C-alpha positions in Angstrom: 47.8 113.7 112.0 46.0 113.9 115.4 44.8 109.8 115.3 48.5 108.7 114.8 49.4 110.8 117.5 46.3 109.3 119.4 47.3 105.7 118.5 51.2 106.4 119.5 50.4 107.6 123.0 48.1 104.7 123.7 50.3 102.3 122.3 54.0 103.6 123.3 55.7 99.7 123.1 54.0 98.7 119.9 55.9 102.4 118.8 59.3 101.6 120.2 59.2 98.5 118.6 58.5 99.7 115.6 61.0 101.9 115.4 63.5 99.4 116.2 62.4 97.2 114.4 62.4 99.8 111.6 66.2 101.4 113.7 67.2 97.3 112.8 66.6 96.8 109.0 68.0 100.6 108.2 71.3 99.4 109.8 71.4 95.8 108.3 70.6 97.2 104.5 73.8 100.6 105.4 76.2 97.7 106.8 75.7 94.8 103.4 75.7 97.8 100.9 79.0 99.3 102.8 80.4 95.9 103.4 83.6 93.9 101.5 81.8 90.8 102.0 79.4 90.5 98.8 76.1 88.3 99.2 75.5 85.8 96.1 73.1 83.7 95.3 73.1 80.3 94.1 72.9 81.5 90.4 75.3 83.7 90.6 78.0 81.6 92.8 77.5 78.9 89.8 78.4 81.5 87.6 81.2 82.7 89.2 82.7 79.1 90.0 82.2 78.9 86.0 83.4 82.1 84.7 85.8 82.9 87.5 87.3 80.4 89.2 85.9 80.9 92.3 86.9 78.9 95.1 84.3 77.3 97.5 85.0 77.0 101.2 83.2 75.4 103.1 83.1 75.8 106.6 80.9 73.4 108.1 81.6 70.4 110.6 84.0 67.7 108.9 81.0 65.2 108.9 78.8 67.0 108.0 81.2 68.2 104.4 81.8 65.1 103.7 77.6 64.1 104.1 77.2 66.0 101.1 79.5 69.9 99.6 79.5 71.7 96.8 81.9 69.9 94.1 85.5 71.6 94.8 85.4 73.2 97.9 87.2 73.2 100.0 86.7 72.3 103.9 88.1 74.5 106.4 87.1 75.6 110.1 85.7 78.2 111.9 88.4 77.9 114.6 90.6 77.2 112.0 89.6 80.5 110.1 90.1 82.3 113.3 93.5 81.1 114.3 95.0 82.3 110.5 95.4 78.7 109.0 94.5 78.9 105.4 95.2 75.4 104.4 94.4 75.3 101.0 93.3 78.5 99.9 96.6 80.2 101.2 97.3 81.3 98.2 95.0 83.1 96.5 94.3 86.2 98.2 93.4 87.8 95.3 90.9 85.0 93.8 87.5 84.8 94.1 86.4 82.9 97.2 82.5 81.8 98.2 82.2 81.1 101.5 79.3 78.5 102.3 78.1 76.7 105.9 74.3 75.2 106.6 72.4 78.5 106.3 74.4 81.0 105.6 74.8 82.8 108.7 78.0 81.9 110.2 79.3 82.0 107.0 79.5 85.5 106.9 81.7 85.9 109.9 83.9 83.9 108.8 83.8 85.6 105.2 84.6 88.5 107.2 87.7 87.4 108.8 89.2 86.0 105.9 88.8 90.1 104.6 90.4 91.3 107.5 93.3 88.2 106.5 94.4 89.8 103.3 91.3 88.4 101.0 90.1 90.9 98.2 87.2 89.4 97.0 85.0 87.6 99.4 81.5 86.2 98.9 79.4 84.6 101.0 76.5 82.2 99.2 73.3 83.8 101.0 71.1 81.1 102.6 73.8 78.6 102.6 74.0 74.6 101.3 70.1 74.7 102.3 69.6 76.9 99.4 71.9 75.4 97.5 70.5 72.1 97.6 66.6 73.4 97.5 67.5 74.3 93.9 68.9 70.9 93.5 71.8 71.7 92.4 74.7 69.0 92.9 76.6 68.2 95.8 79.4 65.5 95.9 81.0 63.2 99.1 84.4 62.2 97.2 
């Protein structure tokens, strides 16, 4: 135990960084468990789309959307969601919704805004469209 104390005394910045990282890990783990937004993998998203008729909401730019998106996805931008404009999904507040972006980072914020707007079954696609593509799952340009 004395060795740990000596190490901590000799390296306070390293110990502080370690505690900071550990705290951040605990915080994000607890926050994700308590969040009403579920994180789903591409396999879980596919099952939700096939079994529960989940609706995919793609929040990427229109140009990115036109280059390829998940079949049947609705396109809404982050600014539309922030403004409360839910064109195409306004009647789906009780339906499962999967929010997608390029990497899965921006979509979590948009998913939280949908929950605040009254949507009850909102999920975020982990890894976003990049993960979807790497799994060789289909995209459409129509």
